[in-house]
BALUM-232928 format. One record per residue (C-alpha): x, y, z; residue in three letters. Coordinates in steps of 0.05 Angstrom, whole numbers, padded with zeros to 5 digits, always signed. Each point is the difference from the previous one (the first is absolute). Layout:
! residues N
XYZALA;...
This chain:
! residues 182
+03142-00655-02066PHE;+00001+00068+00030GLY;-00069+00019-00027LEU;-00040+00048+00042LYS;-00074+00015-00008ALA;-00022+00072+00008VAL;-00072+00019+00016VAL;-00023+00069-00019ASN;-00061+00027+00035ARG;-00046+00039-00046GLU;-00049+00046+00034PHE;-00048+00052-00028ASP;-00010+00052+00055LYS;-00060+00032-00035THR;-00039-00065-00004ILE;+00020-00017+00071TRP;-00025+00067+00025SER;-00067-00010-00036GLN;-00006-00070+00030LEU;+00010+00027+00070LEU;-00051+00055-00010GLN;-00052-00046-00029SER;-00001-00055+00052SER;-00020+00041+00061ALA;-00065+00027-00028PRO;-00021-00070-00019THR;+00013-00028+00069THR;-00034+00060+00032TYR;-00062-00009-00043LEU;-00003-00075+00014GLU;+00004+00012+00075THR;-00052+00055-00004GLN;-00046-00045-00041GLN;+00007-00056+00051LYS;-00021+00043+00059TYR;-00055+00038-00037LEU;-00029-00066-00025SER;-00002-00026+00071GLN;-00030+00065+00025LEU;-00053-00003-00054ASP;-00016-00071+00021GLN;-00007+00022+00073PHE;-00046+00057-00018MET;-00039-00041-00050GLY;-00016-00063+00038LYS;+00008-00025+00071THR;+00004-00071+00025ASP;-00076-00010+00000ASN;-00009+00027-00071GLY;-00028+00068+00019ALA;+00035+00065-00013ASN;+00004+00069+00031VAL;-00034+00034-00059ALA;-00061-00045+00001SER;-00004+00004+00076ALA;+00001+00076-00005LEU;-00053-00002-00053GLY;-00044-00046+00043ASP;+00009+00046+00060PHE;-00018+00061-00042ASP;-00062-00036-00025GLN;-00020-00018+00071ALA;+00009+00072+00022LEU;-00045+00022-00058SER;-00052-00050+00022GLY;+00005+00026+00071LEU;-00008+00072-00025ALA;-00065-00018-00035THR;-00028-00039+00059SER;+00035+00020+00064PRO;-00053-00030+00046ASP;+00007-00071-00027GLU;+00041-00046+00044VAL;+00020-00042-00060SER;+00031+00061-00033SER;+00040+00015+00064ARG;+00022-00072+00006MET;+00021+00000-00074ALA;+00044+00061+00012VAL;+00032-00032+00061ILE;+00012-00065-00037ASP;+00029+00035-00062LYS;+00044+00045+00045ALA;+00028-00062+00034GLN;+00014-00033-00067VAL;+00034+00063-00025LEU;+00041+00006+00064ALA;+00021-00073-00007SER;+00020+00011-00073GLN;+00039+00063+00017LEU;+00036-00037+00057ASN;+00017-00057-00046GLN;+00026+00047-00053ALA;+00040+00037+00052SER;+00032-00065+00025ASN;+00016-00020-00071ASP;+00032+00067-00016VAL;+00040-00003+00065GLN;+00025-00069-00019GLY;+00019+00026-00068LEU;+00037+00058+00032ARG;+00038-00047+00046THR;+00019-00043-00060ALA;+00023+00061-00039ALA;+00042+00025+00058GLU;+00033-00069+00007ALA;+00014-00001-00075GLU;+00030+00070+00004ILE;+00045-00021+00057ALA;+00023-00061-00039ASP;+00014+00042-00061GLN;+00040+00051+00041ILE;+00042-00057+00026THR;+00011-00025-00071THR;+00017+00069-00026VAL;+00050+00011+00057ASN;+00032-00067-00015GLY;+00005+00016-00074LEU;+00032+00068+00012THR;+00050-00033+00047GLN;+00015-00054-00052LYS;+00011+00053-00054ILE;+00047+00038+00047SER;+00039-00063+00016ASP;+00005-00018-00073LEU;+00024+00071-00015ASN;+00057-00008+00049SER;+00020-00067-00030ARG;-00005+00026-00071ILE;+00043+00061+00014VAL;+00050-00041+00040GLY;+00008-00056-00051GLN;+00002+00049-00058SER;+00057+00038+00033ASN;+00042-00064+00001ILE;-00018-00020-00071GLY;-00047-00058+00016GLN;-00060-00018-00043ASP;-00064+00029+00031VAL;-00050-00022-00052THR;-00038-00046+00047ASN;-00001+00053+00054LEU;-00028+00051-00050LEU;-00054-00049-00020ASP;-00018-00014+00073ALA;-00004+00075+00014ARG;-00043+00011-00062ASP;-00048-00054+00024GLU;-00004+00032+00069ALA;-00013+00068-00031VAL;-00053-00030-00046LYS;-00035-00033+00060GLU;+00004+00066+00039LEU;-00032+00036-00059SER;-00061-00045+00008SER;-00014+00034+00067PHE;+00010+00073-00020MET;+00020+00046-00057ASP;+00076+00006+00002ILE;+00056+00029-00040GLY;+00073-00019-00001THR;+00066+00033-00014ARG;+00066-00037-00006GLU;+00066+00033+00018SER;+00064-00008-00041ALA;+00025-00049+00054GLU;-00061-00045-00009GLY;-00040+00021+00062HIS;-00074+00003-00015LEU;-00041+00053+00036SER;-00074-00016+00006VAL;-00053+00053+00014PHE;-00075+00009-00004THR;-00027+00041-00057THR;-00015+00055+00051SER;+00075+00002+00016GLY;+00004-00038+00066LEU;+00065-00038+00003SER;-00007-00075+00013LEU;+00072-00022-00014VAL;+00056+00050-00005SER;+00076+00003+00000ASP;
């Protein structure tokens, strides 16, 4: 009767800071790898199995053949044929790269929306934490929720944090741009 449980929140700020700084480079490198891999695929092979490099090599070879025998109709036709294949391969690669660019722009827009939502969530949680702390209420769950939002935000960019004495957490980029402030 009359027993009351108390929960103490233990938090190592140094480890937390290192965690925040380590997650953004990983996400960045994964995203970069995804798009570079697709770009490599586009430049390496097209739908019909040919690639720009081999088409360019074939065109160069046809030009060399034309240079050695400029009067032969077959040499001229070979250059025209290889030029058409090269143009087709370049057009296909251009279309593929444009599609990749469109996908990247859409992903960036989605990530911006997510980042904006996370900064708003952190700001809202800050207000609730400060308000509830001021009236002596337990804010452990709010602190945990804010930490999760900050951790998720750190997967999109390098960030740093600074907590005020009142419990308000400021979030900024490592270049100093404020994302969430008092």
